[in-house]
N, C-alpha and C positions, 0 to 999 in steps of 0.2 A: 939542762932545761927541764923545768917542772911542767908536766902535762897533767891537767886535772879535768877529766871529762866526767861530769856527774850524770849518771843515767836517770831516766825518768823513773820515778817511784810509783807512778800511777799511769793508767792508760791515757794517752794524750788524745784530745778530741780531733786534732788535725796533725798532719805530718810536719807542717811548717811551724816549728815550735822551739828551735834551738838558738841560743845566744852564744856568742863567742867573743872573747877578748884576749889580747896579748899584752905582755909586759916587755917593752923594749929596754934593754940594758942602758943604752945611752941614746938620747934623742933630743936634738935642738938645745944642747947645753944642760939637759936634765937627766937624772938617773931613774931607772925603773919606771918608765912612763907607761901607764895603762892606756891602751887604745881599744875602744869598743867597736867591733866590726859589724857591718850591716850590708844588706843588698840595697843599692841605691835605685834600682829599677826592677820592674817585673811586668809580666804580661797583664794588661788591664782585665782580661777575662778571668784571671785567677781570683780577683776580688769578688767575682760573682759566685764562686764555688762554695763560699763559707756561709754558715748561719751565724751572722755576727751577733745576733741577740743571745745565742747560746754561748758565745765566746767571751762576752763582756760581763763584768760583775758590777759591784757598787762603785760609787764615786770614791776616788782616792781621798779627796778632801771635801767635806760638805759645802754646798753652795758654790762649788768651783764651776766656772764656765768651761764646758767640755767641747772639744772638737772631735766628733766621731771619726772624721777622716784621719786625724792624727792617731787616734787609737787603732784604727785599721792598719795604718802604716807600721805600728809597732809589730804587728803580726807579719805583714808582708815583707818587712825588712829582715826578719829572722830567717834561719836556714832550716832546710830539711836535714834529717840525719845523714843522708847521702852527701849533701852539699857540705855539711859540717865536717864529715870525715875527709872529703876531698880537700877542703880548705886546711884542715889540720895537717894532712900529709904534705901539702904544698908549703905551708909555713915551716914545718920541721925541716924540710929539705932546703928551701930557698933562704931562710933566715936563721938557720940553726945556731950560728955563732952570735947572733945579735939579740936573740930573745931569751929572757929569763923565765918566761912562763907562757903557756897557752891554757886558757880556761874556757870551759863550756858547761852550760846547764840549760834546763828547759824553762820556757816561760811558765809562769804560774797561772793556770786557768781556774776560774774565769779571770780575765785581765781587768784590773781596776780601771774604771773610766778616769781619765785625767792624765794618764801617762803621755809623755811627749816623745815622738819618734826621733831617733838620732839624726835623721836627715833634716829635721826642722830646727836643730840647734844652730846657734849663730857662731860664726868665726869671729875672732877678736884678737886682742893683743897676745893672749896666752892660749887661746883655744882655736882648733882648726880641724881640717880633714886630711887624711892620707888617701890618695887615689891609687890603691894597690893595682887596679886593673890598667893603669896608665904606665906602669913600670915596664921597661923593655923585657921581652920574653915572658910576659905573664901568660900562664898556660891554662887557667881555669875557664870553663865554659860559661861562667856567670861573673858579672862585675862585683867587686868588693871595695867598700870604702871603710875608713876607720875614723872615729872621732876621738880627739885627745884634748885634755885641759892641762897645760903645763903648770898652772898655778897650784895644782894638787901634788906636785912632785918637787923634791929637793934638787938644787943645782948640783952639777957634777963637782964643782969646786966651791967649797964653802968660803965665803968672805969673812973678814974680821967682824966681830959683833960689837 
C-alpha cells in the first residue's frame, strides 16, 4: 500500500486543514476507486472559532454564485493533523489488504470561494457515499464518510470493444 502524506510547506492558519483520500483496489465492480474522506458533522460552536474572512480568497470562477456556507463546510469537513493520523492508522490496520493507497495533503489557504463541500455532492447511478462510521467495530472518536464516483474508474473486467 502506498502512503503519501504531504506535510504543510507553510504555517497553516488553523489546525483543521488536512484532506484525506484512499484508493480501494476493488469496489463495486471497479478497480482502484478513489474515495475522498470527510467529517460529516462537527460541533456548531467550532464554526464560530474561525475568522472566515481571513480563510477565504478570491472567486474560483468569476461571476460564480457562491454559498459561503458550502465554503465553510470545506474547512469543517477536513481533519486536524491528529485526526488525520488516527484515521491513517485505522485505515492501515482495518483495510490493509483492500487499499492501494492513502493520500493526504493540506488545504490551500486562502480557500477559493466557490468550492463545493463533499457532503453537498449528490448520489447517483455512479456516485455515492461510504459511511465508514457505520461499519461494525468502527473505533474512531469522530465520524468519517467518503465520496466516490465510479464513472471515473475502469471496470474490474473489461468487456469486448
